[in-house]
N, C-alpha and C positions, 0 to 999 in steps of 0.2 A: 244533612248537612248540604249536600246536592240540591234537597229539597228549599232551604234557604235559601241559597244561593242564587238559584234561577229564582223564588218568589221576589227575593230583592232587585234583581236585576230587570224581570218584568213590570214591579212597581214601581223601580226608576224610571223605565222607559216611558211609562204610561203616565206620568207627569208631563204636564204640558203648562208648567206656569212660566212666566219670562223672566219670573226671578232665575229659575235652575237652570233656563235658554242660555242668560248670558254667563253664568257660572262656567257652564261646559264650555263656551265657545272661547273664553278669555284662558282657560285651562288648555286647550287644544292650542291657542296661539303661543302660550307657553311652552310649552311640551316643542312646538315645531322652533320658536325661537332658538330654545338649548339645543336641537338636535344641528341645525346649520351652524351655532356656535362651534361644538364638538366637531364636526368634519372641515370646518374652514380652519379651524388651530389643527389639526391632523395635516392639511395641504401645507398650512406655510410652515408647518415644521419639515417636514420632506424636502422642500426647497431650498431651506436657508442651514440646514442641516442641525438643527438646533439640540438635538439629542449628545450630549457630552461624549458619550462610547465612542459615537459615529465621528465626531471632529478630530478626537484623537485618532483613529486609523487614516482619516484622512490627512491629517498631519503627517504623522509617522509616513503614508506613502509616500508622500512630496519630498520628504529625505531623504528617500531610498532611489529614487529616482536622479539621474545623471546626465548632464547633456552630452551626446556623441562629440569624441575629438571631431575639428576639421580638418581631413584627408588631406587635401591640397597642399597643408602647411606642414605634412610630417617629416618625419626623417625619409621617407625611401626618395625624394630630391635626390639625396648624395649618390648614387649609384650614376647617374646622368652626367654630375659634374665631374664625377672618376670619367668617362667616359670621355665627356670633351678635353678634360686635361692629359688624359694620353694620346690623345690625337694632336695635341700640339707640337712642335717642334723642341728637340731635347734641352736648347737651351733656352727654353722659356719655363722649365720646367721647376728649378729652386723657386723662381716669383712667384707660381701657385699652389707648389704643396704646401703652403702653410696655410694657407685659408681652408684648405678642405680638410687639412688636420686636425685642425681647430672644430671645425665642421661634426668629425667622426669622434670628438671626444666628447660634444653636447648628449647629455641621457636624454633618455627616450621620450620621457615623461615633458622634456622643454623641446620649445621648436628654436629648428638651428635656425642661425641666420648666416648665411654664406657671403662673405665678404666677395667683394671683387679687386681683386692686384690691381694697384696704382699704375697709372701709366706711365709713370718714373722708372719704377720698378721694373716693368717691361721692356725700356728703354735701354736701361743702366746691364740686363744679362743679354742683351742683341750683341753677335758679333762685332769688333771695333769697322769691320771694313764697310757695313752695312750703315751704324753709324755714319759713317764720314761719306757715305753716298749719297745720305738723305740732307745733311749738314748743309749749310748755304757754302755758299763759295767765299774761302779766306778773302779774299782781294774785295774792299768795296767797288759798287758797279759804277762810283764816280771814276775810281781808277781805270776801267776799264774803256769806259767814256774819253777820258784823257790820253789814254795810250791809242786810242781810235784817232784822236784828233791829232795828234802830233804826228803819225805815220801819214793821213791825207794832208800834212801839210809838208812833210817832205815828198811827199808825190807829185805835191805842187811843185816844190821846188826842182824836182829831175827832170818835170816836164817844161817847166821854163828854161833850165838847163840846156834842156835838147833842141828846143827852137833855139835857143842863141849859139848853139854848138854847127848848126845847121850853116849858119853864115860864117862860123869863126871855129874850125874846131881845135885847130892847134891851140888856140890861146882856152880853152878845157881840158886841154892832156888828152885830145885824142889822137889816133898817129893818123897818116892817111890813109892806111886799110883797113881802117875799123868801120863798121858799119855800127851807124847808130840804129838798126834796127835790133842789135843784139845787145844794146845797154840793157843794166840791172839795178836795179835799185839796194843796197844793204842796208843792214840794220843799222837803228841810231849809235852813235857812239855819244856818250855823254861826255861833257867837258868840266872840267873842275878848277878851283882855286885855291889858294892860301891866304889867308886872312893875315893883316897886316900881324897881328896882334904874335899869329904863330910865326909869323917869320921872324920874330923881335926875338921869341924865347927860345927859338932853334938852336939845339947846340950838335954839333958836327958827330956822326954817327947813329943819331933820333930818327928814326924810321920816319918816312916822309907819306906813305900810306895812309895814317891814322890822320893828320892835317889834310887831307882833301875833303872840299866842300865839293858836292853838285851846284853848278849853276843852272838856270834856265835856260839852257843852250844844248843843243846836239849836232854833229856832225853828222849826215848822211856819205858811205863811199857810195859813187858811182863806178860801178864794173865794166870792163867789158873781159870776159869768159873768168879768170881768177886772179886778174890785175885791178886794179885801183886807176885809175885813169883821172877821177875828180874828185872833191868832197862837196857837197852843198849842204848850207848850214838852216836850220832852223832854229826860234827862239821864243820865250813866253812870253806875252805883253804883260801876264797878270789878269788878261783875259782870253787874248788868242793865241794858237800856236802860228806865228809869222815865217811863214818861206823866205830864206836868204838865198844870197848871191853864193855863186859858183867857186871854189878854191882848186887852182891847176898844181900849186905847191906841194897844199898841205898833203893833197890827194897822193904826187909823186913821192913824199918825205913819210907818209902811213905805210904805202906801200913796201919800200923800204924796211921799215921799223917792224911791220908785221914777216917779213920776209926774213930777219935776222935774229929776232926772237918770237918763234911762234906760238902760240897757244896749245902746239901736238906736243910742245919740250916744255911745260908749266910756265909760261913766262904769259903775263898779261899786262902789257904795256897801257898807262893809261893816259892821257890828253888833258892839259892846263893851261892853263893862260894868265896874265897878271893884267888884269882891267887896265892901267896905264902905260902896257906897251905894245903896241901890233903887231902881236906875232905871237907864234903856238909853240909850247914847250911839250917835252914827254917826258914820263920817268917809269921806269921798267923796278916793281918794287919788289921781282924775287931775287936781284941781284945782292951782292955781298955789299959793294959798295952803293949808299944809297946816291941816288943821282936823280939831277933837274938837267934837261939838254935841250936845248933850241932846234927845234926840228928841222930847221935849214942847215943845219950841219950833216944830216944824212942827207942831201941831194946831192950833193960833190964828190962826196965819198962813203961808201959801204963800211968803210971801218973808222968813220970819225971817231974820236976819245967822247965819252960820255962825261959832260960838268957835274962835281961835284956838287950835293943839294944845297953845303954848307955855304956856297960862294955863292949860287944862283939865288936863295931863300936872303943873303945877306945884301945883296944889290935890289931887293924889290923893297928893304926897311924907308 
């Protein structure tokens, strides 16, 4: 057997014909191409995992891998919220407890959402005294401006009175030994009126005070010590507060009225006028008998009788 094979190879190698050389080259090229094809398919199968077994293994591995949870959005934030709530005043605790309790009830697998307390809830929980301090003033700013203008007009009327009183002090109620440097201006006194319709409907015994309607007119008392010497008038024209003249007679009358019915005993005399009559009237609402009296009655007698309201208001019809 060995002998025959060696003879055959030896005889084949010795053949040197062109046809045999071409056949040998073609066979060699075919083998080379086949080997390269097998090697390429081997490499391509590794890169794309064409093996069905490997594909199944890779897919199962992907299903087993789960993304890690986001640490920043998990429940450990809750202790910090609790600490911030515990540091807040006790009055604010009711407004914040509810969102924290809701956050604690959220399951661990879910991402908790911490609700911020509403501003209105915090304001309602504040003490009433703090809310009142932060609230705007109850009176409109325009009223403060009007009050300032009224006082300025009263001061101007007061200065005008002092200028005139330096030449004629008695004409404005000042006594010979009074020093004008000691004169001071008192608080304004509102002047009221009773409308004609109310005068017509008035019946004896009916309270007078509810019928009083404020006018755009005030009287400022001018004091020396605790005694009124004169009254200066201020009116409102619809645009400006206008300083007016002084009245010695009204000052003398009002001084006696306040002395007889003082506020310390619960009396609050009211000053009123009838626009058709050039004089002043007053009423003391706290008295049992409803009254409206001419202020000039108090000049000559401290014990002057008060006029019944029914009589005076009937004369104003």
